[in-house]
C-alpha positions in Angstrom: 72.3 -22.6 -19.9 72.0 -23.2 -16.1 68.6 -24.7 -14.7 69.1 -22.1 -11.7 69.3 -19.2 -14.0 66.7 -16.3 -14.2 66.5 -16.7 -18.0 66.0 -20.4 -17.9 63.4 -20.6 -14.9 61.4 -17.3 -16.4 61.9 -17.6 -20.1 63.1 -20.5 -21.7 61.1 -23.4 -19.4 57.9 -21.4 -19.2 57.8 -20.9 -22.9 58.7 -24.8 -23.7 56.2 -26.1 -21.2 53.3 -23.7 -22.8 54.0 -24.7 -26.1 54.2 -28.3 -25.5 50.9 -28.3 -23.5 49.2 -26.4 -26.4 50.4 -29.4 -28.7 48.7 -31.6 -26.6 45.3 -30.0 -26.7 45.6 -28.6 -30.5 43.3 -30.9 -32.5 45.7 -33.0 -35.1 44.3 -35.4 -37.7 46.1 -38.3 -35.8 48.0 -38.9 -32.7 51.0 -39.9 -34.4 51.2 -36.6 -36.0 50.8 -35.0 -32.7 53.8 -37.0 -31.3 55.7 -36.0 -34.3 55.0 -32.1 -33.7 55.9 -32.8 -29.9 59.3 -34.6 -30.7 60.1 -32.0 -33.6 59.5 -29.1 -30.8 61.4 -30.8 -28.2 64.4 -31.4 -30.3 64.5 -27.8 -31.3 64.1 -26.4 -27.9 67.1 -29.1 -26.9 69.4 -27.8 -29.7 68.7 -24.2 -28.7 69.4 -25.0 -24.9 72.8 -26.5 -25.9 73.6 -23.9 -28.5 72.9 -21.2 -25.5 76.3 -21.9 -24.0 78.2 -22.0 -27.2 76.7 -22.5 -30.6 80.2 -23.7 -31.8 79.8 -27.2 -30.1 76.3 -28.0 -31.0 77.8 -29.0 -34.5 80.0 -31.6 -32.5 76.8 -33.2 -30.8 75.1 -33.2 -34.1 78.0 -35.3 -35.3 78.0 -37.8 -32.5 74.3 -38.1 -33.3 75.0 -39.1 -36.9 77.6 -41.2 -36.2 75.5 -43.7 -33.9 72.5 -43.2 -35.9 74.0 -44.3 -39.2 75.9 -46.8 -37.7 72.5 -48.3 -36.5 71.2 -48.3 -40.0 74.3 -49.9 -41.5 74.5 -52.5 -38.7 70.8 -53.6 -39.5 71.0 -53.1 -43.4 72.4 -56.6 -44.1 74.7 -55.0 -46.5 77.5 -54.3 -44.2 79.8 -56.1 -41.6 78.0 -55.5 -38.5 81.2 -56.0 -36.3 83.4 -53.5 -38.5 80.7 -50.9 -38.6 80.0 -51.5 -34.7 83.9 -51.2 -33.9 84.3 -48.0 -36.2 81.3 -46.3 -34.5 82.8 -47.0 -30.8 86.4 -45.7 -31.9 85.0 -42.6 -33.5 82.8 -42.1 -30.3 85.8 -42.7 -27.9 88.2 -40.6 -30.1 85.9 -37.8 -30.2 85.7 -38.1 -26.3 89.4 -38.5 -26.2 90.3 -35.3 -28.3 88.1 -32.9 -26.3 88.6 -34.2 -22.9 92.1 -35.5 -22.9 94.0 -34.2 -25.7 95.5 -31.2 -23.3 96.9 -33.6 -20.7 98.4 -35.8 -22.9 100.4 -32.6 -24.6 101.2 -31.2 -21.1 102.3 -34.5 -20.0 104.5 -35.1 -23.2 106.0 -31.4 -22.6 106.7 -32.3 -18.9 108.4 -35.7 -19.8 110.6 -34.0 -22.4 111.6 -31.3 -20.0 109.7 -28.6 -21.9 107.5 -25.8 -20.5 104.0 -25.9 -20.6 102.5 -24.6 -24.2 106.2 -25.4 -25.6 104.6 -27.3 -28.4 102.5 -24.1 -29.5 99.3 -26.0 -29.8 96.3 -24.2 -28.9 94.1 -25.4 -25.7 91.2 -27.6 -26.6 87.9 -26.2 -24.9 85.8 -28.9 -23.2 82.1 -29.0 -24.5 79.6 -28.8 -21.9 78.0 -32.6 -21.2 80.3 -34.4 -23.8 80.9 -37.3 -21.4 76.9 -37.8 -20.7 75.6 -37.6 -24.5 78.5 -39.6 -25.8 77.9 -42.3 -23.2 74.3 -42.1 -23.8 74.5 -42.3 -27.6 77.2 -45.2 -27.4 75.0 -47.2 -25.2 72.2 -47.1 -28.0 75.0 -48.7 -30.4 76.2 -51.2 -28.1 72.6 -52.5 -27.3 71.6 -52.4 -31.0 74.8 -54.6 -31.7 74.1 -57.4 -29.1 70.5 -57.3 -30.1 69.0 -55.7 -27.1 67.1 -52.9 -28.5 65.5 -52.1 -31.7 66.7 -49.9 -34.5 65.4 -46.3 -34.5 65.0 -45.4 -38.2 63.6 -41.6 -37.6 66.7 -39.3 -37.1 64.6 -36.5 -35.4 63.3 -39.0 -32.8 67.2 -40.2 -32.2 68.4 -36.9 -32.0 65.9 -36.2 -29.5 67.0 -39.1 -27.4 70.7 -38.1 -27.5 69.9 -34.1 -26.9 66.8 -34.3 -24.8 67.6 -31.0 -22.7 66.4 -32.0 -19.1 69.3 -34.4 -18.7 71.6 -33.3 -21.5 74.4 -31.7 -19.9 74.8 -33.5 -16.5 72.9 -36.7 -16.7 71.2 -38.9 -15.5 72.8 -41.0 -18.3 69.6 -42.3 -20.1 69.5 -45.8 -21.9 67.4 -45.9 -25.2 65.4 -48.7 -23.9 64.1 -47.0 -20.8 62.5 -44.2 -22.9 62.2 -45.6 -26.5 58.3 -46.4 -25.9 57.8 -42.6 -24.7 59.7 -41.1 -27.5 57.0 -43.1 -29.6 53.8 -42.0 -27.6 53.5 -40.6 -24.2 51.2 -38.7 -22.0 51.1 -36.3 -19.1 48.6 -36.5 -16.5 47.7 -33.9 -13.8 49.7 -36.0 -11.2 52.8 -36.3 -13.8 52.8 -32.7 -14.0 52.6 -32.0 -10.0 55.2 -34.6 -9.2 57.5 -33.0 -11.8 57.0 -29.3 -10.4 57.4 -30.7 -6.8 60.6 -32.6 -7.8 62.0 -29.7 -9.7 61.5 -27.5 -6.8 63.3 -29.7 -4.3 66.1 -30.1 -6.7 66.2 -26.2 -7.1 66.2 -25.9 -3.4 69.1 -28.6 -2.8 71.1 -26.9 -5.2 70.6 -22.9 -4.5 69.8 -23.2 -0.9 72.4 -26.1 0.1 74.9 -26.5 -2.5 75.6 -23.0 -3.3 76.2 -22.0 0.1 78.5 -24.7 0.9 80.5 -24.1 -2.2 81.3 -20.7 -0.9 82.9 -22.4 2.2 84.7 -25.1 0.3 86.1 -23.1 -2.4 87.5 -20.3 -0.1 89.3 -23.0 2.0 90.6 -24.5 -1.3 91.9 -21.5 -2.5 94.0 -20.8 0.7 95.3 -24.3 0.6 96.3 -23.8 -2.8 98.2 -20.3 -2.0 99.7 -21.3 1.5 98.3 -24.2 3.4 100.1 -23.3 6.8 97.3 -20.8 7.1 94.7 -23.4 8.1 94.4 -26.1 10.8 92.9 -29.4 11.2 89.3 -27.5 12.2 89.2 -25.6 9.1 90.3 -28.5 6.8 87.7 -31.0 8.2 85.1 -28.3 7.8 86.2 -27.6 4.1 86.2 -31.5 3.4 82.8 -31.9 4.9 81.5 -29.0 3.2 82.5 -30.3 -0.1 81.5 -33.7 0.7 77.8 -32.1 1.1 78.0 -29.8 -1.7 78.9 -32.1 -4.3 76.1 -34.4 -3.2 73.2 -31.8 -3.1 74.7 -30.1 -6.3 74.5 -33.3 -8.3 71.6 -34.8 -6.9 69.8 -31.5 -7.0 70.5 -31.4 -10.8 69.2 -34.8 -11.2 66.2 -34.1 -9.2 65.4 -31.3 -11.7 66.0 -33.5 -14.5 63.8 -36.1 -13.4 61.2 -33.7 -12.5 61.5 -31.8 -15.9 61.2 -35.2 -17.7 57.9 -36.2 -15.7 56.6 -32.6 -17.3 57.1 -33.9 -20.9 56.1 -37.3 -20.3 59.4 -39.1 -19.7 60.2 -41.4 -16.9 63.9 -41.2 -16.0 65.4 -43.4 -13.5 66.7 -42.5 -9.9 70.5 -41.4 -9.8 70.8 -41.2 -6.3 69.5 -43.3 -3.2 70.8 -41.9 -0.1 74.4 -42.9 -0.7 75.6 -41.2 2.6 74.0 -43.9 4.5 76.3 -46.4 2.9 78.1 -49.0 5.2 80.6 -49.9 2.4 82.2 -48.7 -0.8 80.4 -51.3 -2.6 77.2 -49.9 -0.9 78.0 -46.4 -2.0 78.5 -47.2 -5.5 74.9 -49.0 -5.6 73.5 -45.6 -4.3 75.7 -42.9 -5.8 75.3 -41.6 -9.6 73.6 -44.9 -10.2 73.4 -44.0 -14.0 76.9 -43.8 -14.3 77.8 -47.0 -12.3 75.2 -48.9 -14.1 76.7 -48.0 -17.6 80.3 -49.1 -16.6 79.0 -52.4 -14.9 76.8 -53.2 -18.4 79.0 -52.0 -21.0 82.5 -52.6 -19.3 82.5 -55.0 -16.4 80.1 -57.6 -17.5 82.0 -57.7 -20.8 85.2 -58.3 -19.2 83.9 -61.0 -17.4 82.1 -59.5 -14.4 81.9 -62.0 -11.9 82.1 -65.1 -14.1 85.9 -65.4 -14.1 88.5 -66.3 -11.4 88.9 -64.1 -8.4 92.0 -62.6 -9.2 90.7 -61.5 -12.7 87.4 -60.1 -11.0 89.8 -57.8 -8.8 91.5 -56.5 -12.0 88.1 -56.0 -13.9 87.0 -53.9 -10.6 90.2 -51.9 -10.8 89.8 -51.3 -14.6 86.2 -50.2 -14.3 87.2 -47.9 -11.3 90.1 -46.3 -12.9 87.8 -45.6 -16.2 85.0 -44.0 -13.8 87.9 -41.7 -12.4 89.1 -40.7 -16.0 85.7 -40.3 -17.1 85.3 -37.4 -14.7 88.0 -35.2 -16.2 91.6 -35.0 -17.6 93.5 -34.6 -14.5 95.6 -37.3 -12.6 93.4 -36.4 -9.3 90.5 -38.2 -11.0 92.9 -41.2 -11.4 93.8 -41.4 -8.1 90.1 -40.8 -6.8 89.0 -43.8 -9.2 92.0 -46.0 -7.9 91.0 -45.3 -4.3 87.4 -46.5 -4.6 88.5 -49.3 -6.9 91.3 -50.5 -4.2 88.8 -50.3 -1.6 85.9 -52.4 -3.4 88.6 -55.1 -4.1 89.4 -55.2 -0.6 86.0 -55.3 0.8 85.4 -58.0 -1.7 88.4 -60.2 -0.6 87.4 -59.6 3.0 83.6 -60.5 2.4 84.7 -63.7 0.3 87.1 -65.1 2.9 86.4 -67.8 5.0 86.3 -65.8 8.2 83.9 -63.2 6.6 84.9 -60.3 8.9 82.0 -58.7 10.3 82.3 -55.2 11.7 79.3 -53.1 13.7 77.1 -51.1 11.1 78.3 -47.8 12.5 81.9 -48.6 12.2 81.2 -49.4 8.5 79.5 -46.2 8.1 82.0 -44.2 9.6 84.8 -45.8 7.7 82.8 -45.3 4.4 82.1 -41.8 5.2 85.9 -41.0 5.8 86.9 -42.9 2.8 84.4 -41.3 0.6 85.4 -37.7 1.8 89.2 -38.2 1.7 88.7 -39.5 -2.0 86.7 -36.3 -2.6 89.8 -34.1 -1.5 91.5 -35.8 -4.7 88.5 -35.0 -6.6 88.2 -31.5 -5.8 91.9 -30.6 -5.9 93.5 -29.2 -9.0 96.7 -31.3 -8.5 97.6 -34.4 -6.7 100.4 -32.0 -4.8 97.4 -30.0 -3.5 95.2 -32.7 -2.5 98.4 -34.2 -0.5 98.8 -30.5 1.1 95.0 -30.6 2.1 95.3 -34.0 3.6 98.2 -33.2 5.7 96.1 -30.2 7.1 93.6 -32.7 8.4 96.2 -33.4 11.2 97.7 -30.1 11.8 96.6 -29.4 15.2 97.5 -25.8 16.9 96.9 -22.3 16.3 96.3 -20.9 12.8 95.4 -17.5 11.2 92.3 -19.2 9.7 89.5 -20.5 12.1 86.1 -22.0 10.9 84.5 -19.0 11.9 86.1 -17.1 9.0 84.3 -19.2 6.6 80.8 -19.1 8.5 78.0 -16.9 7.5 74.3 -17.5 8.6 73.6 -18.8 5.0 76.3 -21.4 5.4 75.4 -22.5 8.7 71.9 -23.0 7.6 72.7 -24.7 4.5 75.2 -27.1 6.7 72.2 -28.0 9.3 69.8 -28.4 6.6 72.1 -30.7 4.7 72.7 -32.9 7.9 68.9 -32.8 9.1 67.7 -33.7 5.3 70.2 -36.5 5.0 69.2 -37.9 8.6 65.6 -37.4 8.4 64.2 -36.9 4.9 66.3 -39.2 3.1 64.2 -39.0 0.2 62.5 -35.6 0.5 60.6 -35.8 -3.0 58.8 -38.8 -1.5 58.0 -36.9 1.7 56.5 -33.9 -0.4 54.6 -36.2 -2.6 51.3 -36.0 -0.8 48.3 -36.2 -3.3 45.2 -33.9 -2.8 42.8 -36.6 -2.6 44.7 -38.5 0.2 45.0 -35.6 2.7 43.9 -32.1 1.7 45.4 -30.0 4.6 48.7 -31.7 4.4 48.7 -31.1 0.5 48.1 -27.6 1.1 51.0 -27.5 3.3 53.3 -29.0 1.1 52.5 -26.6 -1.8 53.2 -23.5 0.6 56.5 -24.8 1.7 57.4 -25.6 -1.9 56.3 -22.1 -3.0 58.2 -20.4 -0.1 61.3 -22.3 -1.2 60.7 -21.5 -4.8 60.6 -17.9 -3.9 63.6 -17.9 -1.7 65.4 -19.6 -4.5 64.7 -17.1 -7.0 65.7 -14.2 -4.6 69.1 -15.9 -4.2 69.4 -16.2 -7.9 68.5 -12.7 -8.4 71.1 -11.4 -5.9 73.6 -13.1 -7.8 74.7 -15.6 -5.1 77.4 -18.1 -6.1 75.9 -20.5 -8.6 78.5 -23.2 -9.9 77.2 -26.7 -11.2 80.1 -29.0 -10.4 78.9 -31.7 -13.1 78.9 -29.1 -16.0 82.7 -29.6 -16.4 82.1 -33.1 -17.2 
């Protein structure tokens, strides 16, 4: 179920919000019973939300929940070997992720190595369940933290299931660590300011997704389709336009979803951490990864990089650890060699930056040069991320330097909607780095400006609904991960 779908906006979300609000005001014999009722209702809502896209994989998510829940109970029972239970739980989690995400690639690669045609083994294609990478990583973080003694056992199965399946961030993040919301699972409240902030944040995220990302997706997808069929039809101008369009599309698509998830969480009393912090203003790849998909980079830092030794080992080992982390980051995104290359590019550049910053000379470059280098590196890496194969990515990059006259020009891919989206993307990035902060004026602080912000947000929401109703292109990039 898409956040930017009519059914979600007009039926599912209002129904869940209304019933949740009623549970806040209905007299219960104790607050504990009230919390149990709210948690049970949110769990049922989350399971319905996930089952909407295909009920067959609901059982898979429940399986992951049970693995980690019972692993926690066994580790804390004192009657089993903690390490054995922990290792088995991690193996089961990773095996589940591997089968559904990478089994097809393994089979196709084996067929290619043996010189056989695709499908020669006669095995059915494994369909990737939505959001499996997110909820497995989230469940694993609980098990790892429990084993390390960094969190406490959750004995209530419905509450643990709610943590893993909570619908605002279930299928595209941000990845939420159990410690961050365990107190709010036990007890939470929603103030008027929380509700207003959540609504504002959701509307801004929806606007980023529908107004900017969807429009840019039309241009980017059109250009990539041509390159896949016949790259000689486009030249440098179109190739650069497509690369820039996709770079903005993926940011506004994913950060828009994160904004909506954070806003929804606040409406239900949960405080999710930020997932983006203006990544395109970065002056290095290292800085970029401190600002981009923060929940994922933090996950790999805490559960892979630091256990490998982090920065406490000798320099050569640090570089190897960094490459491992970024190769895994790439592979996490999908079962395609293009993601491996994308992760390798970022890993190699971070190693080079670390070497340069650690040298005696400490090479210093002007800030604007660092920004240009970072944006070029990030955008070229996005070409591999977006392409269906390394071959197509290579063809696309070659078109960035194909100067001359070609059948397709930038004008072939421009409409008023796409131009407005691109201008809005640049303006927001340059002026309103964090629009959710700019549109967070409280009524008591400035009545006039508060009314202006609500009018603007209402107009944006109406425009988004019109676009959705009209059936405009509405993909979500990170649903495939």
